[in-house]
C-alpha positions in Angstrom: 9.1 3.3 9.6 12.8 3.5 10.2 13.5 4.9 6.7 10.6 7.4 7.0 12.4 9.6 9.5 11.5 10.9 12.9 8.0 12.1 13.7 6.2 9.7 11.3 2.6 9.0 12.1 0.0 6.8 10.4 -3.5 6.7 9.1 -5.2 3.3 9.0 -8.5 2.7 7.2 -10.6 -0.4 6.7 -13.2 -1.2 4.2 -15.2 -4.2 2.9 -13.2 -6.2 0.4 -16.3 -6.3 -1.8 -16.0 -2.5 -2.1 -12.3 -2.4 -2.9 -10.6 -0.3 -4.2 -10.4 2.7 -2.0 -13.2 5.3 -2.3 -15.7 2.9 -4.0 -18.0 2.1 -1.1 -19.6 3.2 2.1 -18.0 0.7 4.4 -14.7 2.6 4.8 -13.9 3.7 8.3 -10.8 5.4 9.8 -9.4 3.2 12.5 -6.5 5.6 13.3 -5.8 9.1 12.3 -2.3 10.5 12.7 -1.4 7.7 15.2 2.3 7.7 16.4 2.6 3.9 16.8 3.1 1.1 14.3 0.6 -1.4 15.9 -3.2 -1.3 16.1 -5.7 -3.6 17.7 -9.2 -3.9 16.4 -11.9 -6.1 17.8 -14.0 -6.1 14.6 -14.4 -9.3 12.7 -16.1 -9.5 9.3 -19.3 -11.4 9.0 -19.1 -15.0 7.7 -18.2 -15.1 4.0 -17.0 -11.5 4.0 -13.6 -9.9 4.5 -11.9 -6.5 5.1 -9.1 -4.7 3.5 -6.8 -2.5 5.5 -4.6 0.4 4.2 -2.0 2.3 6.0 -0.4 5.5 4.9 2.4 7.4 6.6 2.8 11.1 7.2 5.6 13.2 8.5 6.8 16.8 8.1 7.6 16.1 4.4 4.2 14.9 3.2 1.2 12.7 3.7 1.2 9.4 1.9 -1.3 8.3 -0.8 -3.8 5.4 -1.1 -2.4 4.5 -4.5 -3.5 5.4 -8.0 -6.2 4.4 -10.4 -5.4 2.8 -13.8 -5.5 6.2 -15.4 -2.9 7.6 -12.9 -5.4 9.6 -10.9 -4.9 9.3 -7.1 -7.3 7.1 -5.1 -9.1 9.2 -2.5 -11.0 8.4 0.7 -12.5 11.0 2.9 -12.6 8.8 6.1 -9.0 9.6 7.2 -8.4 13.3 6.5 
């Protein structure tokens, strides 16, 4: 966060690890959209034998971060955090 500059906010999304990578399942939810802080509390726990993945991307006046790239170089996309 210190190297990103002033005014950096964050999007945080969560999905089922069984549906990883990003954009491949219906379990994705946006936990924070354009949040100014660097901490987040969530009360959700996965069911026994399951797990979650969490992804955080930064945004500031320069740009909005990405969720990574596919093996062919195309960006990974999720519609849950605009």
